[in-house]
C-alpha positions in Angstrom: -65.6 37.3 79.4 -67.6 38.9 82.2 -65.9 39.9 85.5 -64.5 36.9 87.2 -65.3 36.0 90.8 -63.0 33.8 93.0 -64.7 32.2 96.0 -62.7 30.5 98.8 -64.5 28.2 101.2 -62.4 27.4 104.3 -61.4 23.9 105.3 -63.3 24.4 108.6 -66.5 24.9 106.5 -66.3 21.9 104.2 -64.9 19.4 106.7 -65.3 18.7 110.4 -61.9 19.9 111.5 -61.9 18.2 114.9 -62.6 14.8 113.2 -59.8 13.6 110.9 -61.0 12.9 107.3 -64.7 13.7 107.9 -66.3 15.7 105.0 -69.2 17.9 106.0 -71.5 16.8 103.1 -74.6 18.5 104.5 -72.8 21.9 104.6 -71.4 21.4 101.1 -74.9 20.5 99.8 -76.3 23.7 101.3 -73.5 25.8 99.7 -73.9 24.1 96.4 -77.6 25.1 96.3 -76.6 28.8 97.0 -73.8 28.8 94.5 -75.7 27.2 91.6 -77.9 30.1 90.5 -74.9 32.5 90.3 -72.5 29.9 88.7 -74.8 29.8 85.7 -74.3 33.5 84.9 -71.0 34.6 86.4 -67.5 33.2 85.6 -66.7 31.6 88.9 -63.6 29.9 90.3 -64.0 28.0 93.6 -61.2 27.2 95.9 -61.7 25.2 99.1 -59.4 24.4 102.0 -58.3 21.0 103.1 -59.5 21.0 106.7 -59.3 17.6 108.3 -58.7 16.0 104.9 -55.0 16.8 104.3 -53.7 18.8 107.2 -53.1 15.8 109.5 -51.4 13.9 106.7 -49.2 16.8 105.8 -48.2 17.2 109.5 -47.6 13.5 109.9 -45.1 13.4 107.0 -43.6 16.8 107.7 -44.2 18.0 104.2 -43.6 21.6 105.0 -40.1 20.8 106.2 -39.3 19.6 102.7 -39.6 16.3 101.0 -36.8 13.7 100.3 -37.0 10.0 99.7 -37.4 9.5 103.4 -40.8 11.1 103.6 -41.9 11.1 99.9 -44.6 8.6 100.7 -46.5 11.5 102.2 -47.0 13.1 98.8 -49.5 10.5 97.7 -51.1 10.1 101.1 -51.7 13.8 101.5 -52.8 14.3 97.9 -55.3 11.4 98.0 -56.8 12.9 101.2 -57.5 16.3 99.7 -58.5 14.8 96.3 -61.2 12.7 98.0 -62.6 15.9 99.5 -62.4 17.8 96.2 -64.2 15.0 94.2 -67.0 14.9 96.8 -67.4 18.7 96.6 -67.6 18.7 92.8 -70.1 15.8 92.8 -72.4 17.8 95.1 -72.1 20.9 92.9 -72.9 18.9 89.8 -75.9 17.4 91.6 -77.2 21.0 91.8 -76.7 21.6 88.1 -73.3 23.3 88.3 -71.0 22.3 85.5 -68.0 22.0 87.8 -64.8 20.1 87.4 -62.0 19.0 89.7 -58.7 20.9 89.3 -56.0 19.4 91.4 -53.0 21.7 92.0 -50.7 18.7 92.4 -51.3 18.0 88.7 -51.3 21.6 87.4 -49.1 23.8 89.6 -45.4 24.2 90.6 -43.8 26.0 93.6 -40.4 27.4 94.4 -39.4 27.4 98.1 -43.0 27.2 99.2 -44.5 29.8 96.9 -46.4 29.2 93.7 -44.7 30.0 90.4 -47.4 28.5 88.2 -50.9 27.8 89.3 -52.5 26.3 86.2 -54.1 29.6 85.2 -54.1 28.9 81.4 -56.2 25.7 82.0 -58.5 27.7 84.2 -59.0 30.4 81.6 -59.9 27.8 79.0 -62.5 26.3 81.3 -64.0 29.6 82.2 -64.3 30.5 78.5 -66.5 27.3 78.1 -68.7 28.2 81.1 -67.2 25.5 83.3 -66.6 26.1 87.0 -63.1 25.0 88.1 -62.8 23.8 91.7 -59.3 24.0 93.2 -58.1 23.1 96.7 -55.2 23.2 99.1 -52.8 20.5 98.0 -49.3 19.1 98.0 -47.3 20.3 94.9 -43.9 19.7 93.6 -41.3 22.3 94.6 -38.0 23.1 92.8 -36.3 23.9 96.1 -38.0 21.7 98.8 -38.9 18.7 96.6 -42.6 19.2 97.5 -44.6 21.5 99.7 -48.1 22.3 100.8 -49.8 25.1 98.9 -52.9 26.3 100.8 -56.1 27.4 99.3 -55.3 30.8 100.8 -52.2 31.0 98.7 -54.0 29.8 95.6 -56.7 32.5 95.8 -54.5 35.6 95.3 -52.3 33.8 92.8 -55.4 32.9 90.8 -57.1 36.2 91.2 -54.1 38.1 89.9 -53.5 35.7 87.0 -57.1 35.9 85.9 -57.6 39.6 86.6 -60.5 38.7 89.0 -62.6 41.7 90.2 -64.3 40.0 93.2 -62.6 37.8 95.8 -64.5 36.3 98.7 -63.3 34.1 101.6 -66.0 32.3 103.6 -65.1 30.9 107.0 -66.8 29.7 110.2 -66.4 33.2 111.8 -68.1 36.4 110.7 -64.9 38.1 109.6 -61.6 39.1 111.2 -62.3 39.6 114.9 -60.6 41.9 117.5 -61.9 41.7 121.0 -65.0 39.8 119.8 -66.0 42.4 117.2 -65.6 42.2 113.4 -62.9 44.5 112.0 -64.6 46.2 109.1 -61.4 46.8 107.1 -57.8 45.7 107.2 -55.0 47.5 105.5 -51.2 47.5 105.6 -51.5 50.5 107.9 -53.7 48.9 110.6 -52.9 45.2 110.4 -50.1 45.4 113.0 -52.5 46.5 115.7 -54.8 43.5 115.2 -54.3 40.3 117.0 -54.9 37.7 114.3 -54.4 34.7 116.6 -53.9 31.2 115.1 -56.0 28.1 114.4 -56.9 25.9 117.3 -57.0 22.8 115.0 -54.3 21.1 113.1 -53.4 23.6 110.4 -50.0 23.7 108.6 -50.9 26.8 106.6 -51.3 29.6 109.1 -55.0 29.9 110.1 -56.5 33.4 110.0 -53.1 35.0 110.1 -52.1 33.1 107.0 -55.4 34.2 105.2 -54.9 37.9 106.0 -51.2 37.9 105.0 -52.1 36.3 101.6 -55.0 38.7 101.0 -52.8 41.7 101.8 -50.5 40.6 99.0 -53.6 40.6 96.8 -54.5 44.1 98.0 -50.9 45.2 97.2 -51.8 44.3 93.6 -54.9 46.5 93.7 -57.5 43.8 94.3 -59.6 44.0 97.5 -61.0 40.9 99.1 -63.8 40.0 101.5 -63.9 37.7 104.5 -67.3 36.7 105.9 -69.3 34.0 107.6 -70.3 31.0 105.5 -73.9 31.9 106.0 -73.3 35.1 104.0 -72.1 33.4 100.8 -75.2 34.4 98.9 -74.8 38.0 100.1 -71.3 38.1 98.7 -72.2 36.5 95.4 -75.0 39.0 94.9 -72.8 41.9 95.9 -74.8 42.7 99.1 -73.5 43.7 102.5 -72.0 40.5 104.1 -71.2 42.0 107.5 -67.6 40.9 107.3 -64.1 42.3 106.8 -62.7 43.9 103.6 -58.9 43.6 103.1 -57.8 46.5 100.9 
């Protein structure tokens, strides 16, 4: 199999984060058109965030505090919210000729105390071998300690990249990279991350915003796999291995 690429599209990109439950179909359609030519020739795994489809529900039912019978209703409510987004995303990819398929972490993954212990990588490998593009997303998953928890797309990306031996990992957001004093930080490492103010998300986000992204990607860098953060308008540049003007985490 050729070198595998993992592409993460932020929740703020695929939904309108200030409007609960609103999918940005126009933006997804644009992305699908950019992704389609590459998806036909490169093994590609896509992961998208939940944005306004999932974060509000997870917060309402306090999923990250642990799940018992008292709030177990939130499992279905949260999963259905992100599932609707995922199915719309895949439908738009398929309309552009991409042989994409929904992969719901709720059905394929397992966590222990908030961290993935299995992410469905064997199913993903089988799909990639057939030339199919799996599309995963942030989701609620069952947890052997907490009952259930939220596993963000940002956590899924490094887990999947390591399990698959991916060589290229990209994270597209609504900002041009990691910013410090209004400027893009070209590279982040364990040595310089402490000096960078990563801030937090201004919208409802139970998974850590930009800080959460960088922390997860540093774990990936620890395993020897660099990753790239860039503006959504530079997806084609990343996929074609051109300069994307963003941040490399290494």
